[in-house]
A tleap script that builds the chain and sets N, CA, C and O, in Angstrom:
source leaprc.protein.ff14SB
mol = sequence {
  NMET ALA GLN ASP CYS LEU PHE CYS LYS ILE
  ILE ALA GLY GLU ILE PRO ALA THR VAL VAL
  TYR GLU ASP ASP ASP VAL VAL ALA PHE LYS
  ASP ILE SER PRO GLN ALA PRO VAL HIE VAL
  LEU ILE VAL PRO ARG ALA HIE ILE GLU ARG
  LEU SER ASP ALA THR GLU ALA ASP ALA SER
  LEU LEU GLY LYS ILE VAL LEU ALA GLY ASN
  ARG VAL ALA ARG LEU SER GLY VAL ALA LYS
  SER GLY TYR ARG LEU ILE ALA ASN THR GLY
  PRO ASP GLY GLY GLN GLU VAL PHE HIE VAL
  HIE PHE HIE VAL LEU GLY GLY LYS ARG LEU
  GLY ARG MET VAL CSER
}
set mol.1.N position { -13.155 -2.603 8.880 }
set mol.1.CA position { -11.342 -4.463 9.329 }
set mol.1.C position { -12.836 -4.874 9.428 }
set mol.1.O position { -13.592 -4.275 10.193 }
set mol.2.N position { -13.363 -6.173 8.440 }
set mol.2.CA position { -14.783 -6.991 8.666 }
set mol.2.C position { -13.449 -8.243 10.294 }
set mol.2.O position { -12.309 -8.687 10.428 }
set mol.3.N position { -14.902 -8.163 11.097 }
set mol.3.CA position { -14.316 -8.714 12.331 }
set mol.3.C position { -13.654 -10.203 12.307 }
set mol.3.O position { -13.180 -10.550 13.388 }
set mol.4.N position { -13.584 -10.840 11.571 }
set mol.4.CA position { -13.494 -12.142 11.301 }
set mol.4.C position { -13.347 -12.608 9.928 }
set mol.4.O position { -13.659 -13.726 9.518 }
set mol.5.N position { -12.970 -11.891 9.423 }
set mol.5.CA position { -12.113 -12.021 7.879 }
set mol.5.C position { -10.386 -12.126 8.329 }
set mol.5.O position { -9.526 -11.359 8.764 }
set mol.6.N position { -10.498 -13.638 7.909 }
set mol.6.CA position { -8.624 -13.791 7.858 }
set mol.6.C position { -7.583 -12.609 7.032 }
set mol.6.O position { -6.443 -12.427 7.459 }
set mol.7.N position { -7.986 -12.021 6.101 }
set mol.7.CA position { -7.360 -10.821 5.436 }
set mol.7.C position { -7.130 -9.704 6.198 }
set mol.7.O position { -5.963 -9.561 6.564 }
set mol.8.N position { -7.851 -8.952 6.505 }
set mol.8.CA position { -8.134 -7.992 7.557 }
set mol.8.C position { -7.147 -8.122 8.678 }
set mol.8.O position { -6.306 -7.232 8.797 }
set mol.9.N position { -7.155 -9.265 9.625 }
set mol.9.CA position { -6.684 -9.681 10.345 }
set mol.9.C position { -4.873 -9.975 10.449 }
set mol.9.O position { -4.315 -10.050 11.544 }
set mol.10.N position { -4.093 -10.123 9.076 }
set mol.10.CA position { -3.593 -10.158 8.469 }
set mol.10.C position { -2.787 -9.136 7.947 }
set mol.10.O position { -1.609 -9.349 7.657 }
set mol.11.N position { -3.546 -7.592 7.743 }
set mol.11.CA position { -3.323 -6.944 6.944 }
set mol.11.C position { -2.759 -5.895 8.569 }
set mol.11.O position { -1.818 -5.142 8.821 }
set mol.12.N position { -4.278 -6.556 9.528 }
set mol.12.CA position { -3.637 -5.590 10.759 }
set mol.12.C position { -2.668 -6.264 11.840 }
set mol.12.O position { -2.642 -5.954 13.031 }
set mol.13.N position { -2.211 -6.826 11.485 }
set mol.13.CA position { -0.648 -8.289 12.064 }
set mol.13.C position { -1.276 -8.798 13.248 }
set mol.13.O position { -0.729 -8.528 14.317 }
set mol.14.N position { -2.243 -9.431 13.252 }
set mol.14.CA position { -3.055 -9.758 14.066 }
set mol.14.C position { -2.633 -11.498 14.009 }
set mol.14.O position { -2.770 -12.266 14.962 }
set mol.15.N position { -2.200 -11.799 12.905 }
set mol.15.CA position { -1.919 -13.403 11.919 }
set mol.15.C position { -0.561 -13.074 11.674 }
set mol.15.O position { -0.474 -11.911 12.069 }
set mol.16.N position { 0.310 -13.352 11.340 }
set mol.16.CA position { 1.996 -13.274 10.918 }
set mol.16.C position { 1.769 -13.598 9.152 }
set mol.16.O position { 1.266 -14.636 8.722 }
set mol.17.N position { 2.101 -12.831 8.579 }
set mol.17.CA position { 2.733 -13.415 7.364 }
set mol.17.C position { 3.570 -13.508 6.691 }
set mol.17.O position { 4.512 -13.231 7.432 }
set mol.18.N position { 4.097 -13.775 5.446 }
set mol.18.CA position { 5.395 -13.068 4.592 }
set mol.18.C position { 4.959 -11.878 4.066 }
set mol.18.O position { 4.444 -11.834 2.949 }
set mol.19.N position { 5.099 -10.993 4.696 }
set mol.19.CA position { 4.790 -9.988 3.417 }
set mol.19.C position { 6.055 -9.092 2.844 }
set mol.19.O position { 6.957 -8.547 3.480 }
set mol.20.N position { 5.776 -9.133 1.236 }
set mol.20.CA position { 6.497 -9.102 0.510 }
set mol.20.C position { 6.615 -7.668 0.090 }
set mol.20.O position { 7.554 -6.967 -0.287 }
set mol.21.N position { 5.132 -7.446 0.318 }
set mol.21.CA position { 5.450 -5.664 -0.473 }
set mol.21.C position { 3.842 -4.502 -0.003 }
set mol.21.O position { 2.682 -4.769 -0.315 }
set mol.22.N position { 4.311 -3.266 0.787 }
set mol.22.CA position { 2.818 -2.989 0.756 }
set mol.22.C position { 3.040 -1.595 0.521 }
set mol.22.O position { 4.022 -0.966 0.127 }
set mol.23.N position { 1.824 -1.255 0.879 }
set mol.23.CA position { 1.963 0.210 0.802 }
set mol.23.C position { 0.777 1.135 1.289 }
set mol.23.O position { 0.231 0.690 2.298 }
set mol.24.N position { 0.479 1.808 1.016 }
set mol.24.CA position { -0.728 2.483 2.152 }
set mol.24.C position { -2.003 2.526 0.959 }
set mol.24.O position { -2.541 3.609 0.730 }
set mol.25.N position { -2.285 1.724 0.485 }
set mol.25.CA position { -3.676 0.825 -0.390 }
set mol.25.C position { -3.874 -0.875 -0.370 }
set mol.25.O position { -4.815 -1.669 -0.374 }
set mol.26.N position { -2.194 -0.926 -0.345 }
set mol.26.CA position { -2.320 -3.297 -0.017 }
set mol.26.C position { -1.431 -3.519 0.350 }
set mol.26.O position { -0.490 -2.725 0.356 }
set mol.27.N position { -1.373 -5.217 1.001 }
set mol.27.CA position { -0.619 -5.650 1.320 }
set mol.27.C position { -0.078 -6.979 0.191 }
set mol.27.O position { -0.910 -7.345 -0.639 }
set mol.28.N position { 0.748 -7.386 0.195 }
set mol.28.CA position { 1.334 -8.690 -0.564 }
set mol.28.C position { 1.773 -9.827 -0.332 }
set mol.28.O position { 2.599 -10.184 -1.172 }
set mol.29.N position { 1.549 -10.619 0.534 }
set mol.29.CA position { 2.134 -11.701 1.047 }
set mol.29.C position { 2.066 -13.299 0.313 }
set mol.29.O position { 1.234 -13.915 -0.353 }
set mol.30.N position { 3.564 -13.591 0.899 }
set mol.30.CA position { 3.239 -15.065 -0.090 }
set mol.30.C position { 2.283 -16.116 0.484 }
set mol.30.O position { 2.249 -16.405 1.680 }
set mol.31.N position { 1.614 -16.591 -0.333 }
set mol.31.CA position { -0.249 -17.700 0.502 }
set mol.31.C position { 0.829 -19.097 0.761 }
set mol.31.O position { 1.671 -19.879 0.319 }
set mol.32.N position { 0.139 -18.715 1.664 }
set mol.32.CA position { 0.511 -20.280 2.603 }
set mol.32.C position { 0.490 -21.939 2.114 }
set mol.32.O position { 0.919 -22.875 2.788 }
set mol.33.N position { -0.085 -22.019 0.849 }
set mol.33.CA position { -0.271 -23.076 0.366 }
set mol.33.C position { 0.020 -22.990 -1.947 }
set mol.33.O position { -0.613 -23.337 -2.944 }
set mol.34.N position { 1.259 -22.355 -1.648 }
set mol.34.CA position { 1.678 -22.449 -2.901 }
set mol.34.C position { 0.892 -22.567 -3.913 }
set mol.34.O position { -0.193 -22.232 -3.438 }
set mol.35.N position { 0.726 -22.822 -4.988 }
set mol.35.CA position { -0.067 -23.553 -6.393 }
set mol.35.C position { 1.322 -23.248 -7.607 }
set mol.35.O position { 1.385 -23.730 -8.738 }
set mol.36.N position { 2.205 -22.435 -7.038 }
set mol.36.CA position { 4.302 -22.307 -8.442 }
set mol.36.C position { 4.935 -21.964 -7.391 }
set mol.36.O position { 4.818 -22.091 -6.173 }
set mol.37.N position { 5.741 -21.429 -8.244 }
set mol.37.CA position { 7.299 -21.414 -7.104 }
set mol.37.C position { 6.936 -19.692 -6.322 }
set mol.37.O position { 7.276 -19.050 -5.329 }
set mol.38.N position { 6.024 -19.539 -7.549 }
set mol.38.CA position { 6.029 -17.205 -6.802 }
set mol.38.C position { 4.451 -17.331 -6.878 }
set mol.38.O position { 3.976 -17.169 -8.002 }
set mol.39.N position { 3.771 -17.537 -6.074 }
set mol.39.CA position { 2.589 -17.306 -5.654 }
set mol.39.C position { 2.591 -16.612 -4.454 }
set mol.39.O position { 3.200 -17.078 -3.491 }
set mol.40.N position { 1.695 -15.037 -4.344 }
set mol.40.CA position { 1.804 -14.499 -3.269 }
set mol.40.C position { 0.807 -13.836 -4.132 }
set mol.40.O position { 0.753 -13.699 -5.354 }
set mol.41.N position { -0.286 -13.309 -2.776 }
set mol.41.CA position { -1.437 -12.404 -2.616 }
set mol.41.C position { -1.816 -11.104 -2.234 }
set mol.41.O position { -1.637 -10.615 -1.119 }
set mol.42.N position { -2.342 -10.569 -3.191 }
set mol.42.CA position { -2.593 -8.975 -3.653 }
set mol.42.C position { -3.737 -8.647 -2.818 }
set mol.42.O position { -4.862 -8.764 -3.302 }
set mol.43.N position { -3.498 -8.023 -0.938 }
set mol.43.CA position { -4.480 -7.326 -0.723 }
set mol.43.C position { -5.112 -5.976 -0.931 }
set mol.43.O position { -4.149 -5.211 -0.907 }
set mol.44.N position { -6.004 -5.391 -1.087 }
set mol.44.CA position { -6.345 -4.385 -0.249 }
set mol.44.C position { -6.772 -3.895 1.170 }
set mol.44.O position { -7.734 -4.366 1.777 }
set mol.45.N position { -6.040 -2.998 1.593 }
set mol.45.CA position { -6.457 -3.132 2.984 }
set mol.45.C position { -8.447 -2.608 3.376 }
set mol.45.O position { -9.350 -2.770 4.197 }
set mol.46.N position { -8.195 -2.101 2.402 }
set mol.46.CA position { -10.616 -1.116 2.745 }
set mol.46.C position { -10.676 -2.698 2.407 }
set mol.46.O position { -9.840 -3.270 1.707 }
set mol.47.N position { -11.699 -3.263 2.961 }
set mol.47.CA position { -12.576 -4.838 3.069 }
set mol.47.C position { -13.753 -5.225 1.626 }
set mol.47.O position { -14.916 -5.461 1.954 }
set mol.48.N position { -13.576 -5.248 0.872 }
set mol.48.CA position { -14.162 -5.448 -0.162 }
set mol.48.C position { -14.754 -7.035 -0.365 }
set mol.48.O position { -14.299 -7.622 -1.347 }
set mol.49.N position { -15.438 -7.556 0.229 }
set mol.49.CA position { -15.955 -8.740 0.055 }
set mol.49.C position { -15.506 -9.142 -1.493 }
set mol.49.O position { -14.325 -9.337 -1.783 }
set mol.50.N position { -16.241 -9.211 -2.143 }
set mol.50.CA position { -16.162 -10.291 -3.222 }
set mol.50.C position { -15.719 -8.382 -4.766 }
set mol.50.O position { -16.115 -7.220 -4.858 }
set mol.51.N position { -14.683 -9.362 -5.582 }
set mol.51.CA position { -14.374 -8.137 -6.339 }
set mol.51.C position { -16.035 -7.400 -7.479 }
set mol.51.O position { -16.400 -6.248 -7.714 }
set mol.52.N position { -16.624 -8.833 -7.912 }
set mol.52.CA position { -18.384 -8.426 -7.961 }
set mol.52.C position { -19.331 -7.265 -7.051 }
set mol.52.O position { -20.421 -6.842 -7.437 }
set mol.53.N position { -18.613 -6.840 -5.691 }
set mol.53.CA position { -18.972 -6.242 -5.383 }
set mol.53.C position { -18.278 -4.709 -5.383 }
set mol.53.O position { -18.726 -3.762 -4.736 }
set mol.54.N position { -17.350 -4.675 -6.058 }
set mol.54.CA position { -16.545 -3.563 -6.417 }
set mol.54.C position { -17.086 -2.446 -7.394 }
set mol.54.O position { -17.376 -2.454 -8.591 }
set mol.55.N position { -17.111 -1.239 -6.159 }
set mol.55.CA position { -17.942 0.052 -7.103 }
set mol.55.C position { -16.593 1.114 -7.948 }
set mol.55.O position { -15.406 1.277 -7.668 }
set mol.56.N position { -17.600 1.754 -9.219 }
set mol.56.CA position { -16.846 2.616 -9.613 }
set mol.56.C position { -15.506 3.273 -8.733 }
set mol.56.O position { -14.305 3.299 -9.003 }
set mol.57.N position { -16.109 3.670 -7.827 }
set mol.57.CA position { -14.983 4.043 -6.222 }
set mol.57.C position { -13.938 3.827 -6.139 }
set mol.57.O position { -13.032 4.628 -5.912 }
set mol.58.N position { -13.845 2.231 -6.380 }
set mol.58.CA position { -13.295 1.555 -6.080 }
set mol.58.C position { -11.618 1.616 -7.675 }
set mol.58.O position { -10.408 1.388 -7.687 }
set mol.59.N position { -12.551 2.007 -8.556 }
set mol.59.CA position { -11.568 2.222 -9.437 }
set mol.59.C position { -9.976 2.173 -9.556 }
set mol.59.O position { -9.195 1.354 -10.040 }
set mol.60.N position { -9.824 3.452 -8.880 }
set mol.60.CA position { -8.730 3.470 -8.097 }
set mol.60.C position { -7.660 2.742 -8.281 }
set mol.60.O position { -6.779 2.513 -9.109 }
set mol.61.N position { -8.247 2.280 -6.606 }
set mol.61.CA position { -7.649 1.033 -6.256 }
set mol.61.C position { -7.444 -0.258 -6.566 }
set mol.61.O position { -6.656 -0.940 -5.911 }
set mol.62.N position { -8.115 -0.731 -7.578 }
set mol.62.CA position { -7.846 -1.892 -8.346 }
set mol.62.C position { -6.794 -1.486 -8.948 }
set mol.62.O position { -5.727 -2.097 -8.901 }
set mol.63.N position { -7.030 -0.115 -9.751 }
set mol.63.CA position { -6.013 -0.702 -10.730 }
set mol.63.C position { -4.664 -0.019 -9.859 }
set mol.63.O position { -3.856 0.578 -10.570 }
set mol.64.N position { -4.444 -0.058 -8.735 }
set mol.64.CA position { -3.305 -0.485 -8.100 }
set mol.64.C position { -2.801 -1.747 -7.141 }
set mol.64.O position { -1.703 -1.747 -6.584 }
set mol.65.N position { -3.516 -2.537 -7.063 }
set mol.65.CA position { -4.101 -3.674 -7.340 }
set mol.65.C position { -2.895 -4.499 -8.232 }
set mol.65.O position { -2.041 -5.245 -7.754 }
set mol.66.N position { -3.141 -4.026 -10.120 }
set mol.66.CA position { -2.536 -4.424 -10.530 }
set mol.66.C position { -0.776 -4.104 -11.206 }
set mol.66.O position { 0.000 -4.532 -12.061 }
set mol.67.N position { -0.894 -2.857 -9.924 }
set mol.67.CA position { 0.408 -2.047 -10.437 }
set mol.67.C position { 1.658 -3.043 -9.399 }
set mol.67.O position { 2.846 -3.309 -9.585 }
set mol.68.N position { 0.848 -3.323 -8.476 }
set mol.68.CA position { 1.130 -3.979 -7.390 }
set mol.68.C position { 1.761 -5.313 -7.579 }
set mol.68.O position { 2.767 -5.744 -7.015 }
set mol.69.N position { 0.704 -6.134 -8.821 }
set mol.69.CA position { 1.107 -7.175 -9.450 }
set mol.69.C position { 2.357 -6.424 -10.452 }
set mol.69.O position { 1.800 -6.539 -11.543 }
set mol.70.N position { 3.156 -6.010 -10.631 }
set mol.70.CA position { 4.224 -6.030 -11.297 }
set mol.70.C position { 5.076 -5.811 -10.980 }
set mol.70.O position { 6.195 -6.194 -11.320 }
set mol.71.N position { 4.606 -4.866 -9.952 }
set mol.71.CA position { 5.738 -4.318 -8.724 }
set mol.71.C position { 6.388 -6.205 -8.173 }
set mol.71.O position { 7.473 -6.686 -8.502 }
set mol.72.N position { 5.261 -6.923 -7.261 }
set mol.72.CA position { 5.959 -8.240 -6.682 }
set mol.72.C position { 6.463 -8.958 -8.355 }
set mol.72.O position { 7.669 -9.188 -8.265 }
set mol.73.N position { 6.133 -9.215 -9.263 }
set mol.73.CA position { 6.478 -9.725 -10.220 }
set mol.73.C position { 7.938 -9.966 -10.261 }
set mol.73.O position { 8.651 -10.946 -10.477 }
set mol.74.N position { 8.240 -7.940 -9.801 }
set mol.74.CA position { 9.929 -7.521 -10.213 }
set mol.74.C position { 10.412 -7.851 -9.449 }
set mol.74.O position { 11.499 -8.402 -9.623 }
set mol.75.N position { 9.797 -7.676 -7.999 }
set mol.75.CA position { 10.234 -8.023 -7.299 }
set mol.75.C position { 10.653 -10.088 -6.718 }
set mol.75.O position { 11.608 -10.419 -6.015 }
set mol.76.N position { 10.130 -10.560 -7.010 }
set mol.76.CA position { 10.252 -11.908 -7.125 }
set mol.76.C position { 10.527 -12.395 -8.264 }
set mol.76.O position { 10.312 -13.568 -8.568 }
set mol.77.N position { 11.065 -11.479 -9.059 }
set mol.77.CA position { 11.908 -12.305 -10.464 }
set mol.77.C position { 11.531 -13.086 -11.267 }
set mol.77.O position { 12.244 -14.026 -11.619 }
set mol.78.N position { 9.827 -12.792 -11.940 }
set mol.78.CA position { 9.262 -13.422 -13.241 }
set mol.78.C position { 8.357 -12.510 -13.916 }
set mol.78.O position { 7.297 -12.646 -14.526 }
set mol.79.N position { 9.577 -10.938 -13.425 }
set mol.79.CA position { 8.322 -9.726 -14.640 }
set mol.79.C position { 8.786 -10.585 -15.911 }
set mol.79.O position { 8.024 -11.449 -16.344 }
set mol.80.N position { 9.911 -10.377 -16.454 }
set mol.80.CA position { 10.779 -11.099 -17.432 }
set mol.80.C position { 9.932 -12.134 -17.991 }
set mol.80.O position { 9.249 -12.038 -19.011 }
set mol.81.N position { 10.037 -13.074 -17.268 }
set mol.81.CA position { 9.512 -14.670 -17.868 }
set mol.81.C position { 7.888 -14.525 -17.768 }
set mol.81.O position { 7.113 -15.377 -18.203 }
set mol.82.N position { 7.736 -14.053 -17.519 }
set mol.82.CA position { 5.924 -13.949 -17.403 }
set mol.82.C position { 5.377 -14.251 -16.070 }
set mol.82.O position { 6.170 -14.989 -15.486 }
set mol.83.N position { 4.481 -14.017 -15.444 }
set mol.83.CA position { 3.365 -14.520 -14.720 }
set mol.83.C position { 1.867 -14.446 -14.496 }
set mol.83.O position { 1.530 -14.699 -15.653 }
set mol.84.N position { 0.856 -14.300 -13.920 }
set mol.84.CA position { -0.770 -14.494 -13.512 }
set mol.84.C position { -1.073 -13.816 -12.966 }
set mol.84.O position { -0.538 -13.724 -11.861 }
set mol.85.N position { -2.034 -12.952 -13.298 }
set mol.85.CA position { -2.928 -12.177 -11.965 }
set mol.85.C position { -4.125 -12.663 -12.009 }
set mol.85.O position { -4.688 -12.700 -13.103 }
set mol.86.N position { -4.924 -13.241 -10.604 }
set mol.86.CA position { -5.547 -13.282 -11.010 }
set mol.86.C position { -6.883 -13.405 -9.988 }
set mol.86.O position { -7.078 -14.570 -9.641 }
set mol.87.N position { -7.290 -12.990 -9.754 }
set mol.87.CA position { -8.554 -13.110 -8.466 }
set mol.87.C position { -9.883 -13.711 -9.329 }
set mol.87.O position { -10.376 -13.310 -10.384 }
set mol.88.N position { -10.285 -14.917 -8.383 }
set mol.88.CA position { -11.636 -15.168 -8.303 }
set mol.88.C position { -12.811 -14.898 -7.268 }
set mol.88.O position { -12.541 -14.860 -6.068 }
set mol.89.N position { -13.992 -14.726 -7.677 }
set mol.89.CA position { -14.503 -14.191 -7.428 }
set mol.89.C position { -15.985 -15.276 -7.025 }
set mol.89.O position { -16.668 -15.995 -7.753 }
set mol.90.N position { -16.043 -15.035 -5.833 }
set mol.90.CA position { -17.468 -16.035 -5.856 }
set mol.90.C position { -17.121 -17.106 -5.225 }
set mol.90.O position { -15.960 -17.285 -4.857 }
set mol.91.N position { -18.081 -17.956 -5.017 }
set mol.91.CA position { -18.233 -19.736 -4.535 }
set mol.91.C position { -17.733 -20.106 -5.744 }
set mol.91.O position { -16.584 -20.523 -5.891 }
set mol.92.N position { -18.416 -19.997 -6.496 }
set mol.92.CA position { -17.913 -20.685 -8.058 }
set mol.92.C position { -16.899 -20.960 -8.807 }
set mol.92.O position { -16.482 -21.953 -9.403 }
set mol.93.N position { -16.385 -19.210 -8.571 }
set mol.93.CA position { -15.227 -18.934 -9.499 }
set mol.93.C position { -13.760 -18.981 -8.910 }
set mol.93.O position { -12.702 -18.636 -9.436 }
set mol.94.N position { -14.159 -19.809 -6.953 }
set mol.94.CA position { -12.958 -20.608 -6.297 }
set mol.94.C position { -12.803 -19.016 -4.883 }
set mol.94.O position { -11.910 -18.564 -4.167 }
set mol.95.N position { -13.554 -18.855 -5.024 }
set mol.95.CA position { -12.679 -17.645 -4.128 }
set mol.95.C position { -13.269 -18.336 -2.042 }
set mol.95.O position { -14.404 -18.354 -1.564 }
set mol.96.N position { -12.171 -18.690 -1.501 }
set mol.96.CA position { -12.213 -19.352 -0.290 }
set mol.96.C position { -11.853 -18.354 0.821 }
set mol.96.O position { -11.251 -18.929 1.727 }
set mol.97.N position { -12.005 -17.225 1.008 }
set mol.97.CA position { -11.465 -15.966 2.208 }
set mol.97.C position { -12.459 -14.878 1.125 }
set mol.97.O position { -12.071 -14.837 -0.043 }
set mol.98.N position { -13.326 -14.281 1.381 }
set mol.98.CA position { -13.983 -13.483 1.254 }
set mol.98.C position { -13.351 -11.660 1.659 }
set mol.98.O position { -13.792 -10.925 2.543 }
set mol.99.N position { -12.544 -11.443 0.948 }
set mol.99.CA position { -12.340 -9.896 1.158 }
set mol.99.C position { -10.955 -10.780 -0.530 }
set mol.99.O position { -10.207 -11.710 -0.830 }
set mol.100.N position { -11.576 -9.480 -0.987 }
set mol.100.CA position { -11.169 -8.844 -2.588 }
set mol.100.C position { -9.496 -9.326 -2.376 }
set mol.100.O position { -8.870 -8.909 -1.402 }
set mol.101.N position { -8.892 -10.193 -3.342 }
set mol.101.CA position { -7.191 -10.935 -3.843 }
set mol.101.C position { -6.910 -11.269 -4.886 }
set mol.101.O position { -7.709 -11.930 -5.550 }
set mol.102.N position { -6.058 -11.026 -5.221 }
set mol.102.CA position { -5.705 -11.389 -6.425 }
set mol.102.C position { -4.015 -12.252 -6.291 }
set mol.102.O position { -2.955 -11.892 -5.779 }
set mol.103.N position { -4.512 -13.737 -7.158 }
set mol.103.CA position { -3.093 -13.788 -6.824 }
set mol.103.C position { -1.721 -13.890 -7.604 }
set mol.103.O position { -1.755 -15.101 -7.386 }
set mol.104.N position { -0.531 -13.729 -8.322 }
set mol.104.CA position { 1.122 -13.263 -8.697 }
set mol.104.C position { 1.249 -14.795 -8.334 }
set mol.104.O position { 1.281 -15.062 -7.133 }
set mol.105.N position { 1.327 -15.852 -9.268 }
set mol.105.CA position { 1.405 -16.995 -10.320 }
set mol.105.C position { 2.927 -16.634 -10.827 }
set mol.105.O position { 3.097 -15.704 -11.616 }
set mol.106.N position { 3.764 -17.235 -10.449 }
set mol.106.CA position { 4.703 -18.107 -11.772 }
set mol.106.C position { 6.065 -18.621 -11.366 }
set mol.106.O position { 6.343 -19.678 -10.799 }
set mol.107.N position { 6.562 -18.006 -11.626 }
set mol.107.CA position { 8.233 -19.317 -11.470 }
set mol.107.C position { 8.580 -20.277 -12.452 }
set mol.107.O position { 9.756 -20.520 -12.719 }
set mol.108.N position { 7.574 -20.864 -13.032 }
set mol.108.CA position { 7.586 -21.733 -13.858 }
set mol.108.C position { 6.136 -21.693 -15.027 }
set mol.108.O position { 5.054 -21.112 -14.940 }
set mol.109.N position { 6.814 -22.730 -16.257 }
set mol.109.CA position { 5.631 -22.185 -17.311 }
set mol.109.C position { 3.978 -22.726 -16.164 }
set mol.109.O position { 3.835 -23.491 -15.211 }
set mol.110.N position { 3.265 -22.036 -16.767 }
set mol.110.CA position { 1.778 -22.106 -16.253 }
set mol.110.C position { 0.859 -22.970 -17.658 }
set mol.110.O position { 0.997 -22.717 -18.855 }
set mol.111.N position { 0.267 -23.640 -17.263 }
set mol.111.CA position { -0.990 -24.497 -17.934 }
set mol.111.C position { -1.795 -22.855 -19.113 }
set mol.111.O position { -2.159 -21.682 -19.203 }
set mol.112.N position { -1.663 -23.662 -19.472 }
set mol.112.CA position { -2.839 -23.324 -20.931 }
set mol.112.C position { -3.974 -22.828 -20.116 }
set mol.112.O position { -4.670 -23.672 -19.553 }
set mol.113.N position { -4.316 -21.292 -19.948 }
set mol.113.CA position { -5.853 -21.021 -19.455 }
set mol.113.C position { -6.350 -21.353 -21.373 }
set mol.113.O position { -5.825 -21.744 -22.416 }
set mol.114.N position { -8.028 -20.749 -20.719 }
set mol.114.CA position { -9.136 -20.538 -21.919 }
set mol.114.C position { -8.580 -19.217 -22.632 }
set mol.114.O position { -8.511 -18.094 -22.132 }
set mol.115.N position { -8.240 -19.573 -23.784 }
set mol.115.CA position { -8.328 -18.039 -24.633 }
set mol.115.C position { -9.144 -17.609 -25.885 }
set mol.115.O position { -9.051 -16.460 -26.318 }
savepdb mol mol.pdb
quit
């Protein structure tokens, strides 16, 4: 756990959050500033500052995050209609909390992204 990391404090239960899913590897909770009707953050329990810091040793964990995204989408009722799973990396990528996390966004038709 990183001492001053917001997400590490949420994982440790030091800061309250609305948890929608958790297992041994990840915790998923509602975003406090949602950008869509469904906006859930999935964070690994292990502190990795940026996605660009992930190594081969993290490959299984990253796969578990994607599978957790699928589960969160099902639990939130957006799996069939569609959802987005996004990771912002670094300041220019829009990362604000430096603990790897993925956003599950859905519940409405989302704008088109670069294809």
